[in-house]
C-alpha positions as CSV (number, residue, x, y, z in Angstrom):
1,X,-27.9,22.3,-19.3
2,X,-28.5,22.1,-15.6
3,X,-29.7,18.9,-13.9
4,X,-32.3,19.4,-11.2
5,X,-35.2,17.4,-9.7
6,X,-38.3,18.8,-11.4
7,X,-41.1,19.8,-9.2
8,X,-44.3,21.8,-9.9
9,X,-42.9,24.6,-7.6
10,X,-39.6,24.7,-9.6
11,X,-41.4,24.7,-12.9
12,X,-43.6,27.7,-12.0
13,X,-40.6,29.7,-10.8
14,X,-38.0,28.7,-13.4
15,X,-36.5,31.5,-15.6
16,X,-34.1,31.6,-18.5
17,X,-30.7,32.9,-17.6
18,X,-29.9,36.4,-18.8
19,X,-28.2,36.5,-22.2
20,X,-29.5,33.1,-23.3
21,X,-32.3,32.4,-25.8
22,X,-33.5,29.3,-23.9
23,X,-32.5,26.9,-21.1
24,X,-33.4,23.3,-20.7
25,X,-33.5,21.9,-17.1
26,X,-33.2,18.1,-17.1
27,X,-35.0,15.9,-14.6
28,X,-32.4,14.5,-12.2
29,X,-32.8,12.4,-9.0
30,X,-30.8,14.8,-6.9
31,X,-32.3,18.1,-6.0
32,X,-30.6,21.5,-5.5
33,X,-30.2,20.8,-1.7
34,X,-28.4,17.5,-2.4
35,X,-31.3,15.2,-1.4
36,X,-32.0,12.1,-3.5
37,X,-35.6,12.1,-4.8
38,X,-37.5,9.2,-6.3
39,X,-39.5,9.5,-9.5
40,X,-37.2,11.3,-11.8
41,X,-37.3,10.2,-15.4
42,X,-34.3,10.2,-17.8
43,X,-35.0,12.2,-20.9
44,X,-37.5,14.6,-19.4
45,X,-36.7,18.3,-19.6
46,X,-38.2,21.7,-19.0
47,X,-37.5,24.2,-21.7
48,X,-37.7,27.8,-20.7
49,X,-37.3,30.5,-23.3
50,X,-36.2,34.1,-22.8
51,X,-39.7,35.3,-23.5
52,X,-41.0,33.2,-20.6
53,X,-42.6,30.3,-22.5
54,X,-42.2,27.0,-20.7
55,X,-42.8,23.5,-22.1
56,X,-41.8,19.9,-21.3
57,X,-39.5,18.1,-23.7
58,X,-38.5,14.5,-24.2
59,X,-35.0,13.7,-25.5
60,X,-34.4,10.2,-26.7
61,X,-32.4,8.0,-29.2
62,X,-34.0,5.9,-31.8
63,X,-32.0,3.9,-34.4
64,X,-28.8,5.7,-33.3
65,X,-30.3,9.1,-34.0
66,X,-31.0,11.7,-31.3
67,X,-34.5,13.3,-31.1
68,X,-36.1,16.0,-29.0
69,X,-39.9,16.3,-28.9
70,X,-42.0,19.0,-27.2
71,X,-44.6,17.3,-25.1
72,X,-46.7,20.2,-24.1
73,X,-46.9,23.5,-22.2
74,X,-46.8,23.7,-18.4
75,X,-50.3,25.1,-18.7
76,X,-51.8,21.8,-19.8
77,X,-49.3,19.4,-18.1
78,X,-47.9,18.9,-14.6
79,X,-44.6,17.3,-13.8
80,X,-46.3,14.1,-13.0
81,X,-48.2,13.9,-16.3
82,X,-45.0,14.8,-18.2
83,X,-43.2,11.9,-16.4
84,X,-46.0,9.5,-17.3
85,X,-45.9,10.6,-20.9
86,X,-42.1,10.1,-21.1
87,X,-42.5,6.7,-19.5
88,X,-45.1,5.7,-22.1
89,X,-42.9,7.0,-24.9
90,X,-39.9,5.0,-23.6
91,X,-42.0,1.8,-23.6
92,X,-42.7,2.4,-27.3
93,X,-39.0,2.9,-28.0
94,X,-38.1,-0.2,-26.1
95,X,-40.6,-2.1,-28.3
96,X,-38.9,-0.8,-31.4
97,X,-41.4,1.8,-32.4
98,X,-40.8,5.5,-33.0
99,X,-43.2,7.4,-30.7
100,X,-43.3,10.3,-33.2
101,X,-44.2,8.3,-36.3
102,X,-47.2,9.9,-38.0
103,X,-49.9,7.3,-38.4
104,X,-51.5,8.9,-41.5
105,X,-48.2,9.3,-43.4
106,X,-45.4,6.9,-42.2
107,X,-42.8,8.7,-44.1
108,X,-43.4,11.9,-42.2
109,X,-41.8,12.2,-38.8
110,X,-42.2,15.3,-36.7
């Protein structure tokens, strides 16, 4: 799972490596050229499938369990909006709330 500073340019050109079903590129403050970039968010990833589908994901821990949630396709989200969504979800986690709790049925978590 490569670590790279996600940009809109990288997101539009990212491809899944040959022979793999999917690849997740994690947001990291150091880009491919070695420059340190501000604004990266821990837990934000870009999932690219072999068929070319791309979506943003958020990986987090809640009550000592690991979760990974798809945030949305790159068609409806930019890198900046994905970072903002992850930041808002992290605030809920820090407040002790599961961001994926279904309000209509509290037993059902997606």
